[in-house]
mmCIF file of the C-alpha atoms, coordinates in Angstrom:
data_MODEL
# 
_entry.id   MODEL 
# 
loop_
_atom_site.group_PDB 
_atom_site.id 
_atom_site.type_symbol 
_atom_site.label_atom_id 
_atom_site.label_alt_id 
_atom_site.label_comp_id 
_atom_site.label_asym_id 
_atom_site.label_entity_id 
_atom_site.label_seq_id 
_atom_site.pdbx_PDB_ins_code 
_atom_site.Cartn_x 
_atom_site.Cartn_y 
_atom_site.Cartn_z 
_atom_site.occupancy 
_atom_site.B_iso_or_equiv 
_atom_site.pdbx_formal_charge 
_atom_site.auth_seq_id 
_atom_site.auth_comp_id 
_atom_site.auth_asym_id 
_atom_site.auth_atom_id 
_atom_site.pdbx_PDB_model_num 
ATOM 1  C CA . MET A 1 1  ? 22.274 21.908 5.434   1.00 0.00 ? 1  MET A CA 1 
ATOM 2  C CA . THR A 1 2  ? 20.442 20.339 8.656   1.00 0.00 ? 2  THR A CA 1 
ATOM 3  C CA . PRO A 1 3  ? 18.237 17.509 8.897   1.00 0.00 ? 3  PRO A CA 1 
ATOM 4  C CA . GLU A 1 4  ? 15.574 19.951 11.046  1.00 0.00 ? 4  GLU A CA 1 
ATOM 5  C CA . LYS A 1 5  ? 16.058 22.432 7.734   1.00 0.00 ? 5  LYS A CA 1 
ATOM 6  C CA . ILE A 1 6  ? 15.552 19.268 5.099   1.00 0.00 ? 6  ILE A CA 1 
ATOM 7  C CA . ARG A 1 7  ? 12.539 18.609 6.848   1.00 0.00 ? 7  ARG A CA 1 
ATOM 8  C CA . GLU A 1 8  ? 10.884 21.888 6.956   1.00 0.00 ? 8  GLU A CA 1 
ATOM 9  C CA . LEU A 1 9  ? 12.131 22.314 3.251   1.00 0.00 ? 9  LEU A CA 1 
ATOM 10 C CA . LEU A 1 10 ? 10.715 18.893 1.447   1.00 0.00 ? 10 LEU A CA 1 
ATOM 11 C CA . ALA A 1 11 ? 7.288  18.377 3.991   1.00 0.00 ? 11 ALA A CA 1 
ATOM 12 C CA . PRO A 1 12 ? 5.370  20.610 1.872   1.00 0.00 ? 12 PRO A CA 1 
ATOM 13 C CA . PHE A 1 13 ? 6.030  17.728 -0.796  1.00 0.00 ? 13 PHE A CA 1 
ATOM 14 C CA . LEU A 1 14 ? 4.902  15.188 1.480   1.00 0.00 ? 14 LEU A CA 1 
ATOM 15 C CA . GLU A 1 15 ? 1.168  15.819 2.496   1.00 0.00 ? 15 GLU A CA 1 
ATOM 16 C CA . GLY A 1 16 ? 1.599  15.992 6.224   1.00 0.00 ? 16 GLY A CA 1 
ATOM 17 C CA . ASP A 1 17 ? 3.444  12.569 6.424   1.00 0.00 ? 17 ASP A CA 1 
ATOM 18 C CA . ALA A 1 18 ? 7.210  13.093 7.991   1.00 0.00 ? 18 ALA A CA 1 
ATOM 19 C CA . LEU A 1 19 ? 10.599 12.040 6.631   1.00 0.00 ? 19 LEU A CA 1 
ATOM 20 C CA . SER A 1 20 ? 12.176 8.882  8.931   1.00 0.00 ? 20 SER A CA 1 
ATOM 21 C CA . ASP A 1 21 ? 15.784 9.911  10.645  1.00 0.00 ? 21 ASP A CA 1 
ATOM 22 C CA . GLN A 1 22 ? 17.165 7.507  8.117   1.00 0.00 ? 22 GLN A CA 1 
ATOM 23 C CA . GLN A 1 23 ? 15.642 9.477  4.998   1.00 0.00 ? 23 GLN A CA 1 
ATOM 24 C CA . VAL A 1 24 ? 16.942 12.282 5.785   1.00 0.00 ? 24 VAL A CA 1 
ATOM 25 C CA . GLN A 1 25 ? 20.207 11.160 6.470   1.00 0.00 ? 25 GLN A CA 1 
ATOM 26 C CA . LEU A 1 26 ? 19.349 9.722  3.119   1.00 0.00 ? 26 LEU A CA 1 
ATOM 27 C CA . VAL A 1 27 ? 18.440 12.951 1.230   1.00 0.00 ? 27 VAL A CA 1 
ATOM 28 C CA . SER A 1 28 ? 21.653 14.145 3.008   1.00 0.00 ? 28 SER A CA 1 
ATOM 29 C CA . GLN A 1 29 ? 23.925 12.613 1.508   1.00 0.00 ? 29 GLN A CA 1 
ATOM 30 C CA . HIS A 1 30 ? 22.778 12.371 -1.822  1.00 0.00 ? 30 HIS A CA 1 
ATOM 31 C CA . PHE A 1 31 ? 22.212 16.355 -1.679  1.00 0.00 ? 31 PHE A CA 1 
ATOM 32 C CA . GLU A 1 32 ? 25.754 16.836 -0.801  1.00 0.00 ? 32 GLU A CA 1 
ATOM 33 C CA . LEU A 1 33 ? 26.650 14.458 -3.466  1.00 0.00 ? 33 LEU A CA 1 
ATOM 34 C CA . LEU A 1 34 ? 24.654 16.570 -6.001  1.00 0.00 ? 34 LEU A CA 1 
ATOM 35 C CA . LEU A 1 35 ? 25.805 19.830 -4.620  1.00 0.00 ? 35 LEU A CA 1 
ATOM 36 C CA . ARG A 1 36 ? 30.092 18.138 -5.040  1.00 0.00 ? 36 ARG A CA 1 
ATOM 37 C CA . TRP A 1 37 ? 29.815 16.763 -8.717  1.00 0.00 ? 37 TRP A CA 1 
ATOM 38 C CA . ASN A 1 38 ? 27.564 19.583 -9.333  1.00 0.00 ? 38 ASN A CA 1 
ATOM 39 C CA . SER A 1 39 ? 30.268 22.467 -9.150  1.00 0.00 ? 39 SER A CA 1 
ATOM 40 C CA . ARG A 1 40 ? 32.191 19.857 -11.471 1.00 0.00 ? 40 ARG A CA 1 
ATOM 41 C CA . VAL A 1 41 ? 30.341 18.214 -14.090 1.00 0.00 ? 41 VAL A CA 1 
ATOM 42 C CA . ASN A 1 42 ? 27.074 20.696 -14.385 1.00 0.00 ? 42 ASN A CA 1 
ATOM 43 C CA . LEU A 1 43 ? 24.650 18.349 -13.335 1.00 0.00 ? 43 LEU A CA 1 
ATOM 44 C CA . THR A 1 44 ? 22.075 21.196 -12.981 1.00 0.00 ? 44 THR A CA 1 
ATOM 45 C CA . SER A 1 45 ? 21.426 25.062 -13.385 1.00 0.00 ? 45 SER A CA 1 
ATOM 46 C CA . ILE A 1 46 ? 20.076 25.670 -9.804  1.00 0.00 ? 46 ILE A CA 1 
ATOM 47 C CA . THR A 1 47 ? 22.212 26.121 -7.566  1.00 0.00 ? 47 THR A CA 1 
ATOM 48 C CA . GLU A 1 48 ? 20.383 27.530 -5.146  1.00 0.00 ? 48 GLU A CA 1 
ATOM 49 C CA . PRO A 1 49 ? 20.544 24.972 -2.600  1.00 0.00 ? 49 PRO A CA 1 
ATOM 50 C CA . GLU A 1 50 ? 16.730 25.470 -1.115  1.00 0.00 ? 50 GLU A CA 1 
ATOM 51 C CA . GLN A 1 51 ? 15.752 25.494 -4.391  1.00 0.00 ? 51 GLN A CA 1 
ATOM 52 C CA . ILE A 1 52 ? 17.822 21.777 -5.290  1.00 0.00 ? 52 ILE A CA 1 
ATOM 53 C CA . LEU A 1 53 ? 16.281 20.713 -2.497  1.00 0.00 ? 53 LEU A CA 1 
ATOM 54 C CA . ALA A 1 54 ? 12.700 21.661 -3.541  1.00 0.00 ? 54 ALA A CA 1 
ATOM 55 C CA . ARG A 1 55 ? 12.262 21.085 -7.354  1.00 0.00 ? 55 ARG A CA 1 
ATOM 56 C CA . HIS A 1 56 ? 14.970 17.677 -7.693  1.00 0.00 ? 56 HIS A CA 1 
ATOM 57 C CA . PHE A 1 57 ? 13.850 16.038 -4.159  1.00 0.00 ? 57 PHE A CA 1 
ATOM 58 C CA . GLY A 1 58 ? 10.799 17.619 -3.136  1.00 0.00 ? 58 GLY A CA 1 
ATOM 59 C CA . GLU A 1 59 ? 8.630  17.437 -6.783  1.00 0.00 ? 59 GLU A CA 1 
ATOM 60 C CA . SER A 1 60 ? 9.868  13.775 -6.993  1.00 0.00 ? 60 SER A CA 1 
ATOM 61 C CA . LEU A 1 61 ? 8.491  12.612 -3.657  1.00 0.00 ? 61 LEU A CA 1 
ATOM 62 C CA . PHE A 1 62 ? 5.528  14.470 -4.268  1.00 0.00 ? 62 PHE A CA 1 
ATOM 63 C CA . ALA A 1 63 ? 5.212  12.370 -7.602  1.00 0.00 ? 63 ALA A CA 1 
ATOM 64 C CA . ALA A 1 64 ? 6.282  9.417  -6.088  1.00 0.00 ? 64 ALA A CA 1 
ATOM 65 C CA . ARG A 1 65 ? 3.281  9.634  -3.216  1.00 0.00 ? 65 ARG A CA 1 
ATOM 66 C CA . LYS A 1 66 ? 0.418  9.997  -6.208  1.00 0.00 ? 66 LYS A CA 1 
ATOM 67 C CA . LEU A 1 67 ? 1.993  6.991  -7.979  1.00 0.00 ? 67 LEU A CA 1 
ATOM 68 C CA . TYR A 1 68 ? 2.076  4.434  -5.027  1.00 0.00 ? 68 TYR A CA 1 
ATOM 69 C CA . GLN A 1 69 ? -0.954 6.259  -3.458  1.00 0.00 ? 69 GLN A CA 1 
ATOM 70 C CA . GLY A 1 70 ? -3.194 3.308  -2.380  1.00 0.00 ? 70 GLY A CA 1 
ATOM 71 C CA . ALA A 1 71 ? -0.877 0.462  -3.950  1.00 0.00 ? 71 ALA A CA 1 
ATOM 72 C CA . SER A 1 72 ? 0.017  -2.319 -2.048  1.00 0.00 ? 72 SER A CA 1 
ATOM 73 C CA . GLY A 1 73 ? 3.013  -3.933 -1.792  1.00 0.00 ? 73 GLY A CA 1 
ATOM 74 C CA . ILE A 1 74 ? 6.080  -2.116 -2.056  1.00 0.00 ? 74 ILE A CA 1 
ATOM 75 C CA . GLY A 1 75 ? 7.795  -1.052 -5.290  1.00 0.00 ? 75 GLY A CA 1 
ATOM 76 C CA . SER A 1 76 ? 10.770 1.059  -6.546  1.00 0.00 ? 76 SER A CA 1 
ATOM 77 C CA . MET A 1 77 ? 10.579 4.242  -8.878  1.00 0.00 ? 77 MET A CA 1 
ATOM 78 C CA . ILE A 1 78 ? 13.563 5.959  -10.768 1.00 0.00 ? 78 ILE A CA 1 
ATOM 79 C CA . ASP A 1 79 ? 13.299 9.779  -11.704 1.00 0.00 ? 79 ASP A CA 1 
ATOM 80 C CA . LEU A 1 80 ? 15.241 10.176 -14.745 1.00 0.00 ? 80 LEU A CA 1 
ATOM 81 C CA . GLY A 1 81 ? 13.781 13.655 -15.490 1.00 0.00 ? 81 GLY A CA 1 
# 
């Protein structure tokens, strides 16, 4: 999937902010790994690439923005869902 398509699909979850080139690259790498391993061990029942980006990446980005809204400093979060 192209970086432009990733940006387009994730834009609704970012409320006007944009991902950096490095962030898009990291999402792309994680996305490709998820697709590759999902075909082997069924990590997720969602198999449509656009839905994977929305449900597994977009929703996590949206939640992270809400949880860290107004927080000072650098934090980390993990999505175990």
